[in-house]
Backbone as XML, in Angstrom:
<?xml version="1.0"?>
<chain id="A" units="angstrom">
  <residue number="1" name="MET">
    <atom name="N" x="-78.576" y="80.289" z="199.487"/>
    <atom name="CA" x="-78.089" y="80.956" z="198.678"/>
    <atom name="C" x="-76.778" y="80.299" z="198.207"/>
  </residue>
  <residue number="2" name="SER">
    <atom name="N" x="-75.767" y="80.035" z="198.732"/>
    <atom name="CA" x="-74.455" y="79.489" z="197.807"/>
    <atom name="C" x="-75.217" y="77.895" z="196.865"/>
  </residue>
  <residue number="3" name="VAL">
    <atom name="N" x="-75.573" y="77.512" z="197.342"/>
    <atom name="CA" x="-76.840" y="75.952" z="196.666"/>
    <atom name="C" x="-77.516" y="76.771" z="195.275"/>
  </residue>
  <residue number="4" name="LEU">
    <atom name="N" x="-77.966" y="77.888" z="195.547"/>
    <atom name="CA" x="-78.660" y="78.566" z="194.719"/>
    <atom name="C" x="-77.743" y="79.073" z="193.581"/>
  </residue>
  <residue number="5" name="GLY">
    <atom name="N" x="-76.733" y="79.393" z="193.924"/>
    <atom name="CA" x="-75.133" y="80.372" z="192.951"/>
    <atom name="C" x="-74.571" y="79.145" z="192.818"/>
  </residue>
  <residue number="6" name="GLY">
    <atom name="N" x="-74.864" y="78.224" z="192.864"/>
    <atom name="CA" x="-74.095" y="76.980" z="192.451"/>
    <atom name="C" x="-74.886" y="76.757" z="190.746"/>
  </residue>
  <residue number="7" name="LEU">
    <atom name="N" x="-76.300" y="76.321" z="191.676"/>
    <atom name="CA" x="-76.642" y="75.979" z="190.059"/>
    <atom name="C" x="-77.004" y="76.737" z="188.905"/>
  </residue>
  <residue number="8" name="LEU">
    <atom name="N" x="-76.943" y="78.395" z="189.610"/>
    <atom name="CA" x="-77.609" y="79.336" z="188.271"/>
    <atom name="C" x="-76.044" y="78.950" z="187.415"/>
  </residue>
  <residue number="9" name="GLY">
    <atom name="N" x="-74.700" y="78.933" z="188.674"/>
    <atom name="CA" x="-73.270" y="79.331" z="187.533"/>
    <atom name="C" x="-73.379" y="77.380" z="187.054"/>
  </residue>
  <residue number="10" name="ALA">
    <atom name="N" x="-74.077" y="76.542" z="187.224"/>
    <atom name="CA" x="-73.992" y="74.873" z="186.228"/>
    <atom name="C" x="-74.376" y="75.411" z="185.750"/>
  </residue>
  <residue number="11" name="GLY">
    <atom name="N" x="-75.828" y="76.209" z="185.390"/>
    <atom name="CA" x="-76.866" y="75.997" z="183.872"/>
    <atom name="C" x="-76.271" y="76.912" z="183.266"/>
  </residue>
  <residue number="12" name="ALA">
    <atom name="N" x="-75.596" y="77.801" z="183.235"/>
    <atom name="CA" x="-74.833" y="78.693" z="182.662"/>
    <atom name="C" x="-73.809" y="77.864" z="181.683"/>
  </residue>
  <residue number="13" name="SER">
    <atom name="N" x="-72.717" y="77.391" z="182.359"/>
    <atom name="CA" x="-72.179" y="76.952" z="181.780"/>
    <atom name="C" x="-72.529" y="75.873" z="180.657"/>
  </residue>
  <residue number="14" name="PHE">
    <atom name="N" x="-73.720" y="75.628" z="181.067"/>
    <atom name="CA" x="-74.171" y="73.530" z="180.122"/>
    <atom name="C" x="-74.974" y="75.158" z="179.403"/>
  </residue>
  <residue number="15" name="CYS">
    <atom name="N" x="-75.445" y="76.116" z="179.379"/>
    <atom name="CA" x="-75.844" y="77.002" z="178.384"/>
    <atom name="C" x="-74.953" y="77.257" z="176.923"/>
  </residue>
  <residue number="16" name="ARG">
    <atom name="N" x="-73.404" y="77.161" z="177.472"/>
    <atom name="CA" x="-72.797" y="78.297" z="176.326"/>
    <atom name="C" x="-72.261" y="76.770" z="176.367"/>
  </residue>
  <residue number="17" name="SER">
    <atom name="N" x="-72.129" y="75.616" z="176.438"/>
    <atom name="CA" x="-71.715" y="74.263" z="176.099"/>
    <atom name="C" x="-72.196" y="74.447" z="174.831"/>
  </residue>
  <residue number="18" name="ALA">
    <atom name="N" x="-74.029" y="74.004" z="175.106"/>
    <atom name="CA" x="-75.097" y="74.462" z="173.838"/>
    <atom name="C" x="-74.779" y="75.208" z="172.869"/>
  </residue>
  <residue number="19" name="GLY">
    <atom name="N" x="-74.497" y="76.226" z="173.769"/>
    <atom name="CA" x="-74.892" y="77.463" z="171.796"/>
    <atom name="C" x="-73.341" y="77.192" z="171.551"/>
  </residue>
  <residue number="20" name="THR">
    <atom name="N" x="-72.125" y="76.380" z="171.511"/>
    <atom name="CA" x="-71.318" y="75.705" z="171.083"/>
    <atom name="C" x="-71.421" y="74.804" z="170.439"/>
  </residue>
  <residue number="21" name="LEU">
    <atom name="N" x="-71.967" y="73.729" z="170.397"/>
    <atom name="CA" x="-72.700" y="73.008" z="169.758"/>
    <atom name="C" x="-73.937" y="73.005" z="169.228"/>
  </residue>
  <residue number="22" name="LEU">
    <atom name="N" x="-74.199" y="74.072" z="169.431"/>
    <atom name="CA" x="-75.427" y="74.580" z="168.123"/>
    <atom name="C" x="-74.717" y="75.709" z="166.923"/>
  </residue>
  <residue number="23" name="HIS">
    <atom name="N" x="-73.513" y="76.240" z="166.995"/>
    <atom name="CA" x="-72.914" y="76.759" z="166.007"/>
    <atom name="C" x="-71.831" y="75.840" z="165.433"/>
  </residue>
  <residue number="24" name="THR">
    <atom name="N" x="-71.882" y="74.884" z="165.271"/>
    <atom name="CA" x="-70.996" y="74.020" z="164.587"/>
    <atom name="C" x="-70.769" y="74.844" z="162.871"/>
  </residue>
  <residue number="25" name="VAL">
    <atom name="N" x="-70.443" y="75.576" z="163.040"/>
    <atom name="CA" x="-69.666" y="75.703" z="161.335"/>
    <atom name="C" x="-68.109" y="75.382" z="161.199"/>
  </residue>
  <residue number="26" name="ARG">
    <atom name="N" x="-68.391" y="75.119" z="159.738"/>
    <atom name="CA" x="-66.943" y="75.325" z="160.149"/>
    <atom name="C" x="-65.810" y="76.212" z="159.686"/>
  </residue>
  <residue number="27" name="THR">
    <atom name="N" x="-65.130" y="76.959" z="160.057"/>
    <atom name="CA" x="-64.404" y="78.819" z="160.156"/>
    <atom name="C" x="-63.385" y="78.227" z="159.345"/>
  </residue>
  <residue number="28" name="ILE">
    <atom name="N" x="-63.173" y="79.190" z="158.568"/>
    <atom name="CA" x="-61.681" y="79.773" z="157.766"/>
    <atom name="C" x="-60.549" y="80.948" z="158.242"/>
  </residue>
  <residue number="29" name="SER">
    <atom name="N" x="-59.784" y="80.654" z="158.793"/>
    <atom name="CA" x="-59.003" y="81.850" z="159.259"/>
    <atom name="C" x="-58.300" y="83.229" z="158.325"/>
  </residue>
  <residue number="30" name="THR">
    <atom name="N" x="-58.888" y="84.248" z="157.785"/>
    <atom name="CA" x="-57.556" y="84.353" z="156.993"/>
    <atom name="C" x="-57.411" y="85.539" z="157.950"/>
  </residue>
  <residue number="31" name="GLY">
    <atom name="N" x="-56.329" y="85.119" z="159.115"/>
    <atom name="CA" x="-55.562" y="86.228" z="159.316"/>
    <atom name="C" x="-56.169" y="87.117" z="160.098"/>
  </residue>
  <residue number="32" name="THR">
    <atom name="N" x="-56.972" y="87.218" z="159.981"/>
    <atom name="CA" x="-57.134" y="88.969" z="160.476"/>
    <atom name="C" x="-58.748" y="88.225" z="161.852"/>
  </residue>
  <residue number="33" name="CYS">
    <atom name="N" x="-58.647" y="89.187" z="162.397"/>
    <atom name="CA" x="-59.753" y="89.245" z="163.725"/>
    <atom name="C" x="-61.052" y="88.121" z="163.429"/>
  </residue>
  <residue number="34" name="CYS">
    <atom name="N" x="-61.671" y="88.604" z="162.432"/>
    <atom name="CA" x="-63.020" y="88.398" z="161.325"/>
    <atom name="C" x="-62.899" y="87.267" z="160.964"/>
  </residue>
  <residue number="35" name="GLN">
    <atom name="N" x="-64.279" y="85.799" z="161.201"/>
    <atom name="CA" x="-63.680" y="84.632" z="160.590"/>
    <atom name="C" x="-64.361" y="84.494" z="159.567"/>
  </residue>
  <residue number="36" name="ILE">
    <atom name="N" x="-64.253" y="84.053" z="158.490"/>
    <atom name="CA" x="-65.304" y="83.276" z="157.175"/>
    <atom name="C" x="-66.371" y="82.376" z="157.476"/>
  </residue>
  <residue number="37" name="ARG">
    <atom name="N" x="-67.362" y="82.613" z="157.502"/>
    <atom name="CA" x="-68.198" y="80.763" z="157.597"/>
    <atom name="C" x="-68.971" y="80.273" z="156.388"/>
  </residue>
  <residue number="38" name="MET">
    <atom name="N" x="-68.155" y="79.149" z="155.952"/>
    <atom name="CA" x="-68.726" y="78.779" z="154.638"/>
    <atom name="C" x="-69.867" y="77.627" z="155.916"/>
  </residue>
  <residue number="39" name="HIS">
    <atom name="N" x="-71.015" y="78.015" z="155.187"/>
    <atom name="CA" x="-72.400" y="77.131" z="155.296"/>
    <atom name="C" x="-72.484" y="75.779" z="154.271"/>
  </residue>
  <residue number="40" name="ALA">
    <atom name="N" x="-71.830" y="76.362" z="152.863"/>
    <atom name="CA" x="-71.827" y="75.810" z="151.712"/>
    <atom name="C" x="-71.010" y="75.794" z="150.510"/>
  </residue>
  <residue number="41" name="ILE">
    <atom name="N" x="-70.646" y="74.871" z="149.446"/>
    <atom name="CA" x="-69.646" y="75.117" z="148.176"/>
    <atom name="C" x="-70.231" y="76.353" z="147.918"/>
  </residue>
  <residue number="42" name="PRO">
    <atom name="N" x="-69.521" y="77.181" z="147.591"/>
    <atom name="CA" x="-69.822" y="78.201" z="146.425"/>
    <atom name="C" x="-69.897" y="77.880" z="145.231"/>
  </residue>
  <residue number="43" name="GLU">
    <atom name="N" x="-70.831" y="78.814" z="144.483"/>
    <atom name="CA" x="-71.375" y="78.891" z="143.050"/>
    <atom name="C" x="-70.852" y="78.920" z="141.998"/>
  </residue>
  <residue number="44" name="LEU">
    <atom name="N" x="-70.296" y="78.071" z="141.263"/>
    <atom name="CA" x="-69.345" y="78.071" z="139.798"/>
    <atom name="C" x="-69.759" y="79.821" z="139.315"/>
  </residue>
  <residue number="45" name="LYS">
    <atom name="N" x="-68.978" y="80.598" z="139.079"/>
    <atom name="CA" x="-68.914" y="81.820" z="138.100"/>
    <atom name="C" x="-69.822" y="81.338" z="136.574"/>
  </residue>
  <residue number="46" name="LYS">
    <atom name="N" x="-70.441" y="81.855" z="136.176"/>
    <atom name="CA" x="-70.711" y="82.168" z="135.225"/>
    <atom name="C" x="-69.352" y="83.102" z="134.063"/>
  </residue>
  <residue number="47" name="VAL">
    <atom name="N" x="-68.695" y="81.729" z="133.355"/>
    <atom name="CA" x="-68.406" y="82.433" z="132.813"/>
    <atom name="C" x="-68.639" y="82.655" z="130.343"/>
  </residue>
  <residue number="48" name="ASP">
    <atom name="N" x="-68.055" y="83.528" z="130.101"/>
    <atom name="CA" x="-68.678" y="83.854" z="128.969"/>
    <atom name="C" x="-67.521" y="83.358" z="128.058"/>
  </residue>
  <residue number="49" name="ARG">
    <atom name="N" x="-67.347" y="81.947" z="127.834"/>
    <atom name="CA" x="-66.367" y="81.759" z="126.474"/>
    <atom name="C" x="-65.983" y="81.868" z="125.738"/>
  </residue>
  <residue number="50" name="TRP">
    <atom name="N" x="-67.005" y="82.601" z="124.949"/>
    <atom name="CA" x="-65.949" y="83.063" z="123.496"/>
    <atom name="C" x="-66.783" y="84.781" z="123.220"/>
  </residue>
  <residue number="51" name="THR">
    <atom name="N" x="-65.893" y="85.244" z="124.134"/>
    <atom name="CA" x="-65.867" y="87.227" z="124.194"/>
    <atom name="C" x="-64.390" y="86.914" z="123.188"/>
  </residue>
  <residue number="52" name="GLU">
    <atom name="N" x="-64.849" y="88.264" z="122.684"/>
    <atom name="CA" x="-63.445" y="88.304" z="121.658"/>
    <atom name="C" x="-62.723" y="88.399" z="122.183"/>
  </residue>
  <residue number="53" name="LYS">
    <atom name="N" x="-62.067" y="88.172" z="123.106"/>
    <atom name="CA" x="-60.300" y="88.214" z="123.107"/>
    <atom name="C" x="-60.108" y="86.575" z="123.665"/>
  </residue>
  <residue number="54" name="ARG">
    <atom name="N" x="-61.672" y="85.905" z="124.341"/>
    <atom name="CA" x="-61.286" y="84.465" z="124.234"/>
    <atom name="C" x="-61.269" y="83.508" z="123.305"/>
  </residue>
  <residue number="55" name="SER">
    <atom name="N" x="-62.326" y="84.154" z="121.884"/>
    <atom name="CA" x="-61.823" y="83.575" z="121.008"/>
    <atom name="C" x="-61.101" y="83.945" z="120.084"/>
  </residue>
  <residue number="56" name="MET">
    <atom name="N" x="-60.473" y="84.551" z="119.959"/>
    <atom name="CA" x="-58.923" y="85.877" z="118.963"/>
    <atom name="C" x="-57.896" y="85.307" z="119.057"/>
  </residue>
  <residue number="57" name="TYR">
    <atom name="N" x="-57.920" y="84.482" z="120.315"/>
    <atom name="CA" x="-56.352" y="84.471" z="121.256"/>
    <atom name="C" x="-56.098" y="82.792" z="120.386"/>
  </residue>
  <residue number="58" name="GLY">
    <atom name="N" x="-54.901" y="83.100" z="120.198"/>
    <atom name="CA" x="-53.823" y="82.682" z="119.190"/>
    <atom name="C" x="-54.348" y="82.302" z="117.554"/>
  </residue>
  <residue number="59" name="ILE">
    <atom name="N" x="-54.887" y="83.175" z="117.077"/>
    <atom name="CA" x="-55.596" y="83.135" z="116.560"/>
    <atom name="C" x="-54.362" y="82.760" z="115.178"/>
  </residue>
  <residue number="60" name="TYR">
    <atom name="N" x="-53.118" y="83.342" z="115.927"/>
    <atom name="CA" x="-52.013" y="83.220" z="113.951"/>
    <atom name="C" x="-51.028" y="82.671" z="114.155"/>
  </residue>
  <residue number="61" name="ASP">
    <atom name="N" x="-51.836" y="80.958" z="115.157"/>
    <atom name="CA" x="-50.563" y="80.313" z="116.004"/>
    <atom name="C" x="-50.391" y="79.546" z="114.960"/>
  </residue>
  <residue number="62" name="ASN">
    <atom name="N" x="-51.689" y="79.364" z="114.016"/>
    <atom name="CA" x="-50.776" y="77.798" z="112.929"/>
    <atom name="C" x="-49.948" y="78.029" z="111.745"/>
  </residue>
  <residue number="63" name="ILE">
    <atom name="N" x="-49.504" y="79.778" z="111.798"/>
    <atom name="CA" x="-49.405" y="80.133" z="110.450"/>
    <atom name="C" x="-48.122" y="79.724" z="109.967"/>
  </residue>
  <residue number="64" name="GLY">
    <atom name="N" x="-47.308" y="79.583" z="111.011"/>
    <atom name="CA" x="-45.744" y="79.095" z="110.366"/>
    <atom name="C" x="-46.283" y="77.377" z="109.760"/>
  </residue>
  <residue number="65" name="ILE">
    <atom name="N" x="-47.543" y="76.923" z="110.400"/>
    <atom name="CA" x="-47.381" y="75.327" z="109.927"/>
    <atom name="C" x="-48.525" y="75.155" z="108.544"/>
  </residue>
  <residue number="66" name="LEU">
    <atom name="N" x="-49.787" y="76.196" z="108.713"/>
    <atom name="CA" x="-50.128" y="76.009" z="107.352"/>
    <atom name="C" x="-49.719" y="76.428" z="106.423"/>
  </residue>
  <residue number="67" name="GLY">
    <atom name="N" x="-48.912" y="78.043" z="106.913"/>
    <atom name="CA" x="-48.476" y="79.007" z="105.489"/>
    <atom name="C" x="-46.492" y="78.731" z="104.709"/>
  </residue>
  <residue number="68" name="ASP">
    <atom name="N" x="-46.237" y="77.376" z="105.480"/>
    <atom name="CA" x="-44.549" y="77.548" z="105.256"/>
    <atom name="C" x="-43.933" y="78.886" z="105.743"/>
  </residue>
  <residue number="69" name="PHE">
    <atom name="N" x="-44.014" y="79.252" z="106.666"/>
    <atom name="CA" x="-43.502" y="80.432" z="107.052"/>
    <atom name="C" x="-43.462" y="81.586" z="106.613"/>
  </residue>
  <residue number="70" name="ILE">
    <atom name="N" x="-44.191" y="81.863" z="105.245"/>
    <atom name="CA" x="-44.425" y="82.914" z="104.339"/>
    <atom name="C" x="-44.934" y="84.011" z="104.826"/>
  </residue>
  <residue number="71" name="ALA">
    <atom name="N" x="-45.703" y="83.709" z="105.925"/>
    <atom name="CA" x="-46.346" y="85.447" z="106.152"/>
    <atom name="C" x="-46.227" y="85.159" z="107.778"/>
  </residue>
  <residue number="72" name="HIS">
    <atom name="N" x="-45.686" y="86.211" z="108.448"/>
    <atom name="CA" x="-45.638" y="86.567" z="109.475"/>
    <atom name="C" x="-47.190" y="87.353" z="110.211"/>
  </residue>
  <residue number="73" name="PRO">
    <atom name="N" x="-47.126" y="86.987" z="111.734"/>
    <atom name="CA" x="-48.497" y="87.913" z="112.060"/>
    <atom name="C" x="-48.390" y="89.316" z="111.836"/>
  </residue>
  <residue number="74" name="LYS">
    <atom name="N" x="-47.313" y="89.604" z="111.836"/>
    <atom name="CA" x="-47.074" y="91.022" z="112.470"/>
    <atom name="C" x="-47.188" y="91.778" z="111.138"/>
  </residue>
  <residue number="75" name="ASP">
    <atom name="N" x="-47.347" y="90.566" z="109.470"/>
    <atom name="CA" x="-47.719" y="91.185" z="108.488"/>
    <atom name="C" x="-48.998" y="91.226" z="108.232"/>
  </residue>
  <residue number="76" name="LEU">
    <atom name="N" x="-49.943" y="90.588" z="108.100"/>
    <atom name="CA" x="-51.579" y="90.665" z="108.475"/>
    <atom name="C" x="-51.672" y="91.670" z="109.234"/>
  </residue>
  <residue number="77" name="ILE">
    <atom name="N" x="-51.246" y="92.415" z="110.699"/>
    <atom name="CA" x="-51.857" y="93.284" z="111.436"/>
    <atom name="C" x="-52.097" y="94.864" z="110.241"/>
  </residue>
  <residue number="78" name="VAL">
    <atom name="N" x="-53.120" y="95.510" z="110.651"/>
    <atom name="CA" x="-53.823" y="96.242" z="110.108"/>
    <atom name="C" x="-53.609" y="97.616" z="110.940"/>
  </residue>
  <residue number="79" name="ALA">
    <atom name="N" x="-52.225" y="98.159" z="110.106"/>
    <atom name="CA" x="-52.260" y="99.570" z="110.998"/>
    <atom name="C" x="-50.685" y="100.241" z="110.739"/>
  </residue>
  <residue number="80" name="PRO">
    <atom name="N" x="-50.670" y="101.407" z="111.264"/>
    <atom name="CA" x="-49.704" y="102.440" z="110.683"/>
    <atom name="C" x="-48.228" y="101.626" z="110.607"/>
  </residue>
  <residue number="81" name="CYS">
    <atom name="N" x="-48.292" y="102.277" z="109.665"/>
    <atom name="CA" x="-46.642" y="101.300" z="109.612"/>
    <atom name="C" x="-45.622" y="101.597" z="110.300"/>
  </residue>
  <residue number="82" name="TRP">
    <atom name="N" x="-46.209" y="103.099" z="111.469"/>
    <atom name="CA" x="-44.737" y="103.204" z="112.945"/>
    <atom name="C" x="-45.072" y="102.031" z="113.761"/>
  </residue>
  <residue number="83" name="LEU">
    <atom name="N" x="-46.885" y="101.368" z="113.850"/>
    <atom name="CA" x="-46.771" y="101.557" z="115.076"/>
    <atom name="C" x="-46.505" y="99.441" z="114.837"/>
  </residue>
  <residue number="84" name="LYS">
    <atom name="N" x="-46.296" y="98.833" z="113.695"/>
    <atom name="CA" x="-46.334" y="97.940" z="113.634"/>
    <atom name="C" x="-45.125" y="96.913" z="113.857"/>
  </residue>
  <residue number="85" name="ALA">
    <atom name="N" x="-44.983" y="96.161" z="114.656"/>
    <atom name="CA" x="-44.285" y="95.022" z="115.487"/>
    <atom name="C" x="-43.634" y="96.250" z="115.894"/>
  </residue>
  <residue number="86" name="PHE">
    <atom name="N" x="-43.963" y="96.575" z="116.831"/>
    <atom name="CA" x="-43.679" y="98.809" z="117.730"/>
    <atom name="C" x="-43.369" y="97.727" z="119.441"/>
  </residue>
  <residue number="87" name="LYS">
    <atom name="N" x="-42.756" y="97.986" z="119.868"/>
    <atom name="CA" x="-42.770" y="97.769" z="121.640"/>
    <atom name="C" x="-41.848" y="98.419" z="122.345"/>
  </residue>
  <residue number="88" name="GLY">
    <atom name="N" x="-42.328" y="99.750" z="123.177"/>
    <atom name="CA" x="-42.497" y="100.997" z="123.648"/>
    <atom name="C" x="-42.378" y="101.582" z="124.267"/>
  </residue>
  <residue number="89" name="ASN">
    <atom name="N" x="-42.299" y="102.842" z="125.109"/>
    <atom name="CA" x="-42.475" y="104.255" z="125.308"/>
    <atom name="C" x="-42.985" y="105.023" z="124.115"/>
  </residue>
  <residue number="90" name="GLU">
    <atom name="N" x="-44.008" y="106.048" z="125.199"/>
    <atom name="CA" x="-44.579" y="106.992" z="124.473"/>
    <atom name="C" x="-44.009" y="107.271" z="123.420"/>
  </residue>
  <residue number="91" name="LEU">
    <atom name="N" x="-42.590" y="107.907" z="124.517"/>
    <atom name="CA" x="-41.542" y="109.195" z="123.318"/>
    <atom name="C" x="-41.155" y="108.601" z="122.415"/>
  </residue>
  <residue number="92" name="GLN">
    <atom name="N" x="-40.451" y="106.947" z="122.484"/>
    <atom name="CA" x="-39.775" y="106.072" z="121.490"/>
    <atom name="C" x="-41.392" y="105.743" z="120.253"/>
  </residue>
  <residue number="93" name="ARG">
    <atom name="N" x="-42.526" y="105.926" z="120.558"/>
    <atom name="CA" x="-43.289" y="105.663" z="119.450"/>
    <atom name="C" x="-44.084" y="107.359" z="118.912"/>
  </residue>
  <residue number="94" name="LEU">
    <atom name="N" x="-43.056" y="108.159" z="119.325"/>
    <atom name="CA" x="-43.576" y="109.494" z="118.543"/>
    <atom name="C" x="-42.366" y="109.555" z="117.869"/>
  </residue>
  <residue number="95" name="ILE">
    <atom name="N" x="-40.702" y="109.228" z="118.161"/>
    <atom name="CA" x="-39.627" y="109.510" z="117.957"/>
    <atom name="C" x="-39.729" y="108.640" z="116.008"/>
  </residue>
  <residue number="96" name="ARG">
    <atom name="N" x="-40.494" y="107.606" z="116.849"/>
    <atom name="CA" x="-40.251" y="107.271" z="115.176"/>
    <atom name="C" x="-41.577" y="107.132" z="114.438"/>
  </residue>
  <residue number="97" name="LYS">
    <atom name="N" x="-42.627" y="107.604" z="114.903"/>
    <atom name="CA" x="-43.550" y="108.589" z="114.046"/>
    <atom name="C" x="-43.321" y="109.299" z="113.502"/>
  </residue>
  <residue number="98" name="LYS">
    <atom name="N" x="-41.611" y="110.614" z="113.961"/>
    <atom name="CA" x="-41.462" y="111.777" z="113.342"/>
    <atom name="C" x="-40.718" y="111.131" z="112.613"/>
  </residue>
  <residue number="99" name="LYS">
    <atom name="N" x="-39.951" y="109.944" z="112.576"/>
    <atom name="CA" x="-39.140" y="109.355" z="111.129"/>
    <atom name="C" x="-39.230" y="108.871" z="110.633"/>
  </residue>
  <residue number="100" name="MET">
    <atom name="N" x="-40.897" y="108.259" z="110.369"/>
    <atom name="CA" x="-41.021" y="107.301" z="108.914"/>
    <atom name="C" x="-41.950" y="108.849" z="108.550"/>
  </residue>
  <residue number="101" name="VAL">
    <atom name="N" x="-42.713" y="108.769" z="108.621"/>
    <atom name="CA" x="-44.031" y="109.947" z="108.436"/>
    <atom name="C" x="-44.214" y="111.476" z="109.260"/>
  </residue>
  <residue number="102" name="GLY">
    <atom name="N" x="-43.157" y="111.582" z="109.800"/>
    <atom name="CA" x="-43.168" y="113.636" z="109.553"/>
    <atom name="C" x="-43.335" y="114.670" z="108.814"/>
  </residue>
  <residue number="103" name="ASP">
    <atom name="N" x="-42.383" y="114.056" z="107.554"/>
    <atom name="CA" x="-42.148" y="115.340" z="106.306"/>
    <atom name="C" x="-43.702" y="115.162" z="105.774"/>
  </residue>
  <residue number="104" name="ARG">
    <atom name="N" x="-44.736" y="114.408" z="106.064"/>
    <atom name="CA" x="-45.759" y="114.263" z="105.280"/>
    <atom name="C" x="-46.584" y="114.526" z="106.191"/>
  </residue>
  <residue number="105" name="MET">
    <atom name="N" x="-46.534" y="114.710" z="107.548"/>
    <atom name="CA" x="-47.525" y="115.204" z="108.304"/>
    <atom name="C" x="-47.897" y="117.224" z="107.997"/>
  </residue>
  <residue number="106" name="MET">
    <atom name="N" x="-49.244" y="116.859" z="108.673"/>
    <atom name="CA" x="-49.999" y="118.395" z="108.264"/>
    <atom name="C" x="-48.941" y="119.469" z="109.150"/>
  </residue>
  <residue number="107" name="ALA">
    <atom name="N" x="-48.678" y="121.270" z="109.015"/>
    <atom name="CA" x="-48.119" y="121.963" z="110.242"/>
    <atom name="C" x="-48.880" y="121.460" z="111.709"/>
  </residue>
  <residue number="108" name="LEU">
    <atom name="N" x="-49.566" y="121.950" z="111.549"/>
    <atom name="CA" x="-49.885" y="121.752" z="113.072"/>
    <atom name="C" x="-50.082" y="120.322" z="113.886"/>
  </residue>
  <residue number="109" name="ASP">
    <atom name="N" x="-50.359" y="119.493" z="112.891"/>
    <atom name="CA" x="-49.823" y="118.276" z="114.018"/>
    <atom name="C" x="-49.273" y="117.648" z="114.486"/>
  </residue>
  <residue number="110" name="ARG">
    <atom name="N" x="-48.073" y="118.223" z="113.226"/>
    <atom name="CA" x="-46.450" y="118.254" z="113.776"/>
    <atom name="C" x="-45.807" y="118.593" z="114.715"/>
  </residue>
  <residue number="111" name="HIS">
    <atom name="N" x="-46.087" y="120.129" z="114.806"/>
    <atom name="CA" x="-46.825" y="120.964" z="115.645"/>
    <atom name="C" x="-46.383" y="120.071" z="116.946"/>
  </residue>
  <residue number="112" name="ASN">
    <atom name="N" x="-47.854" y="120.013" z="117.518"/>
    <atom name="CA" x="-48.097" y="119.485" z="118.959"/>
    <atom name="C" x="-47.287" y="118.035" z="119.093"/>
  </residue>
  <residue number="113" name="MET">
    <atom name="N" x="-46.818" y="117.096" z="117.900"/>
    <atom name="CA" x="-45.905" y="115.805" z="118.102"/>
    <atom name="C" x="-44.426" y="116.507" z="118.921"/>
  </residue>
  <residue number="114" name="GLU">
    <atom name="N" x="-44.460" y="117.409" z="118.295"/>
    <atom name="CA" x="-42.696" y="117.762" z="118.306"/>
    <atom name="C" x="-42.482" y="118.633" z="119.818"/>
  </residue>
  <residue number="115" name="LYS">
    <atom name="N" x="-43.868" y="119.019" z="120.530"/>
    <atom name="CA" x="-44.447" y="119.843" z="121.702"/>
    <atom name="C" x="-44.438" y="118.564" z="122.653"/>
  </residue>
  <residue number="116" name="ARG">
    <atom name="N" x="-45.255" y="117.227" z="122.489"/>
    <atom name="CA" x="-45.368" y="116.486" z="122.987"/>
    <atom name="C" x="-44.194" y="115.807" z="123.170"/>
  </residue>
  <residue number="117" name="ILE">
    <atom name="N" x="-42.924" y="115.382" z="122.017"/>
    <atom name="CA" x="-41.899" y="114.893" z="122.345"/>
    <atom name="C" x="-40.922" y="116.131" z="123.025"/>
  </residue>
  <residue number="118" name="TYR">
    <atom name="N" x="-40.194" y="116.873" z="123.779"/>
    <atom name="CA" x="-40.354" y="117.788" z="123.688"/>
    <atom name="C" x="-40.841" y="118.147" z="124.959"/>
  </residue>
  <residue number="119" name="PHE">
    <atom name="N" x="-41.958" y="117.337" z="125.874"/>
    <atom name="CA" x="-42.384" y="117.393" z="126.954"/>
    <atom name="C" x="-41.546" y="116.326" z="127.308"/>
  </residue>
  <residue number="120" name="LEU">
    <atom name="N" x="-41.635" y="115.365" z="126.247"/>
    <atom name="CA" x="-42.393" y="113.479" z="127.359"/>
    <atom name="C" x="-40.643" y="113.250" z="127.311"/>
  </residue>
  <residue number="121" name="TYR">
    <atom name="N" x="-39.354" y="114.392" z="126.298"/>
    <atom name="CA" x="-37.979" y="113.944" z="127.100"/>
    <atom name="C" x="-37.429" y="114.329" z="127.796"/>
  </residue>
  <residue number="122" name="ARG">
    <atom name="N" x="-37.942" y="116.225" z="128.448"/>
    <atom name="CA" x="-37.200" y="116.895" z="129.584"/>
    <atom name="C" x="-38.299" y="115.768" z="130.622"/>
  </residue>
  <residue number="123" name="ARG">
    <atom name="N" x="-39.565" y="114.500" z="130.888"/>
    <atom name="CA" x="-39.839" y="114.105" z="131.778"/>
    <atom name="C" x="-38.906" y="112.753" z="131.856"/>
  </residue>
  <residue number="124" name="PHE">
    <atom name="N" x="-38.821" y="112.500" z="130.658"/>
    <atom name="CA" x="-37.539" y="111.125" z="131.117"/>
    <atom name="C" x="-36.622" y="111.547" z="131.475"/>
  </residue>
  <residue number="125" name="ASN">
    <atom name="N" x="-36.370" y="112.793" z="131.673"/>
    <atom name="CA" x="-34.417" y="112.935" z="131.494"/>
    <atom name="C" x="-34.614" y="113.059" z="132.960"/>
  </residue>
  <residue number="126" name="ARG">
    <atom name="N" x="-35.502" y="113.915" z="133.967"/>
    <atom name="CA" x="-35.483" y="114.716" z="135.351"/>
    <atom name="C" x="-35.935" y="113.192" z="136.269"/>
  </residue>
  <residue number="127" name="THR">
    <atom name="N" x="-36.554" y="112.455" z="135.582"/>
    <atom name="CA" x="-37.048" y="111.473" z="136.614"/>
    <atom name="C" x="-37.564" y="110.029" z="135.852"/>
  </residue>
  <residue number="128" name="GLY">
    <atom name="N" x="-37.951" y="109.137" z="136.906"/>
    <atom name="CA" x="-37.392" y="107.584" z="136.412"/>
    <atom name="C" x="-36.337" y="107.036" z="136.474"/>
  </residue>
  <residue number="129" name="LYS">
    <atom name="N" x="-36.398" y="105.588" z="136.655"/>
    <atom name="CA" x="-35.589" y="104.256" z="136.172"/>
    <atom name="C" x="-34.081" y="104.334" z="135.469"/>
  </residue>
  <residue number="130" name="HIS">
    <atom name="N" x="-34.656" y="105.608" z="134.471"/>
    <atom name="CA" x="-34.196" y="105.299" z="133.374"/>
    <atom name="C" x="-32.817" y="106.344" z="133.328"/>
  </residue>
  <residue number="131" name="ARG">
    <atom name="N" x="-32.278" y="107.002" z="134.840"/>
    <atom name="CA" x="-31.333" y="108.715" z="134.518"/>
    <atom name="C" x="-29.675" y="108.141" z="135.121"/>
  </residue>
</chain>
C-alpha cells in the first residue's frame, strides 16, 4: 500500500513539473494578483497623422521668420474682439465682454449676461482656492 502511495506521489509531482514546463510563458507583474501573459509583440496602433489638429499644429510658427515680425498670430485669428488673446475663467470673460460690447447688446442678452455674472461672482467668492 505504501509503495503504491509513493508511486502515485512521485507521478503527481512529475506531472506538476511537466505542467510548469509546458506553460513557460513570460509573465509581467503589474503589482496585482493577476498577471499579464505576453505571447507576442502587440501590433502597432494605426495613427492618422493628418487629422485637423495634427496638420494645423505650429501653423503660425513661421510668421516671425517670413513676415519680419509684422503680424502676430493673435491678429490673424478671426474671433470676437473680447476673445482675442484672452486667457481666463468664465467670469473674467463675461466681465470683459460687458466692458467691450455691453452697451451695444440687446436688452435680453445683456440681462442674461448680468445674471450669469452675478451668479458666478457669488459662486467664486463663496467657494474655491481664490478665497
